[in-house]
C-alpha distance (Angstrom), angle and dihedral (degrees) to the residues before:
residue distance angle dihedral
M1 . . .
K2 3.80 . .
K3 3.82 90.1 .
L4 3.80 90.1 52.7
V5 3.80 92.0 53.7
I6 3.81 91.3 48.9
I7 3.82 91.4 49.4
F8 3.82 90.4 48.4
V9 3.82 92.0 50.6
L10 3.82 91.5 48.1
L11 3.81 91.9 49.5
F12 3.80 89.5 48.0
M13 3.80 91.6 53.1
I14 3.81 94.5 44.0
S15 3.79 93.3 50.4
G16 3.79 90.8 56.9
C17 3.79 94.6 -119.9
G18 3.76 89.8 133.2
Q19 3.82 92.2 60.4
K20 3.78 121.2 109.6
I21 3.81 110.9 -100.3
P22 3.84 111.6 -132.5
K23 3.79 119.1 -123.2
P24 3.85 116.6 -113.6
K25 3.83 89.6 -113.5
D26 3.82 90.5 58.1
I27 3.80 90.7 50.2
I28 3.82 92.8 49.4
E29 3.80 93.0 48.8
N30 3.82 90.6 53.2
V31 3.79 95.5 49.0
H32 3.80 94.3 124.0
S33 3.80 95.4 71.6
P34 3.81 111.1 142.5
F35 3.81 89.3 -134.4
E36 3.81 98.3 62.0
T37 3.77 124.0 94.2
R38 3.80 124.4 -113.6
A39 3.81 89.5 -111.3
E40 3.81 92.0 55.2
A41 3.80 91.2 47.8
S42 3.81 90.7 50.1
A43 3.79 92.2 49.7
W44 3.80 93.1 50.7
K45 3.79 92.4 44.1
A46 3.82 89.9 52.0
M47 3.80 89.6 54.8
K48 3.82 90.7 55.8
E49 3.84 98.6 45.5
D50 3.80 130.6 69.7
F51 3.81 91.8 -141.4
F52 3.79 120.7 23.3
V53 3.82 125.4 176.7
K54 3.79 129.2 -168.3
T55 3.81 120.0 -170.0
I56 3.78 133.4 -172.8
V57 3.81 122.5 -171.9
K58 3.79 116.8 -148.0
E59 3.81 117.1 173.0
D60 3.84 105.1 -48.4
N61 3.81 95.0 -23.9
V62 3.80 128.6 93.7
Y63 3.80 115.2 -152.3
V64 3.81 110.0 -153.2
E65 3.78 129.9 -166.7
C66 3.81 120.4 -174.8
Y67 3.78 132.8 -166.3
V68 3.81 115.1 -168.8
K69 3.80 116.6 -176.4
G70 3.81 113.0 -135.9
Y71 3.82 94.2 13.1
S72 3.78 135.9 85.9
F73 3.78 136.3 -161.9
S74 3.81 92.5 -147.8
Q75 3.80 126.9 78.1
T76 3.81 89.5 -147.7
N77 3.81 89.9 68.7
S78 3.81 121.3 84.1
K79 3.82 92.6 -133.7
K80 3.81 123.6 97.3
L81 3.80 115.1 -81.7
A82 3.79 118.7 -109.0
T83 3.78 137.2 -161.1
V84 3.81 124.2 -166.4
T85 3.80 119.6 -142.7
V86 3.81 113.0 -151.7
S87 3.81 119.7 -154.2
I88 3.79 125.2 179.8
D89 3.81 118.8 -158.5
G90 3.82 90.7 -15.6
K91 3.81 95.8 -50.9
K92 3.79 121.2 110.8
H93 3.79 108.6 -113.8
S94 3.81 105.9 174.4
E95 3.79 148.9 -39.1
R96 3.78 118.8 -114.3
T97 3.79 128.9 -160.3
T98 3.80 98.3 -170.8
A99 3.79 131.3 77.0
A100 3.80 92.6 -127.3
F101 3.79 125.4 39.3
V102 3.80 144.3 146.4
V103 3.80 125.3 -117.7
R104 3.80 102.3 -152.1
D105 3.81 133.7 -156.7
V106 3.80 98.2 16.0
P107 3.84 108.8 176.6
N108 3.81 121.3 -111.8
G109 3.78 117.0 -85.1
K110 3.80 139.4 48.3
H111 3.79 117.0 -43.1
R112 3.81 137.5 -178.6
M113 3.78 109.9 -132.2
K114 3.80 115.8 -163.8
L115 3.80 120.7 -163.6
E116 3.79 118.3 -167.0
V117 3.80 127.1 -176.3
L118 3.81 117.9 -134.3
N119 3.80 124.5 -170.4
E120 3.81 123.5 -125.3
D121 3.83 90.3 -84.4
G122 3.81 90.7 55.9
E123 3.81 92.9 -108.7
K124 3.82 122.1 140.1
T125 3.81 114.2 -102.4
G126 3.81 96.0 -163.3
L127 3.81 90.9 -113.1
T128 3.81 109.9 125.8
K129 3.77 137.0 153.1
E130 3.79 129.9 -170.2
V131 3.77 121.8 -159.5
E132 3.78 132.3 177.7
V133 3.78 117.0 -131.2
H134 3.77 126.0 -171.1
I135 3.79 118.1 -154.1
E136 3.82 112.3 -164.1
S137 3.77 124.4 -161.6
T138 3.78 114.6 -100.9
I139 3.83 92.4 -152.1
């Protein structure tokens, strides 16, 4: 029995279970570690910002993912409803009512894409993001 307890304690120590677990605040503050992945950095950054946008360009499409603190895109959620207005090069392109969407058929070249959060009454919330996207010819 004594040998079993000793083995259990050794396994416990080897597995690292006795280590101090960092608080979420400590993890967030150290988000710029060179060892973390881009996805982990994006997730932590989203937790710290009121409006966070991630974009991926594939061919002539821009895949957009939004995180808006305090708002929701679903009526089943108790948070305030949000809509995102998408403008490209200063011209209104569309309004989106989902957190993730695709902007299709963007012309070749560099473009400024502005995303602005509106509340359920269509009023500006002051939350905006501008990103530059570069569409390259596939020919």
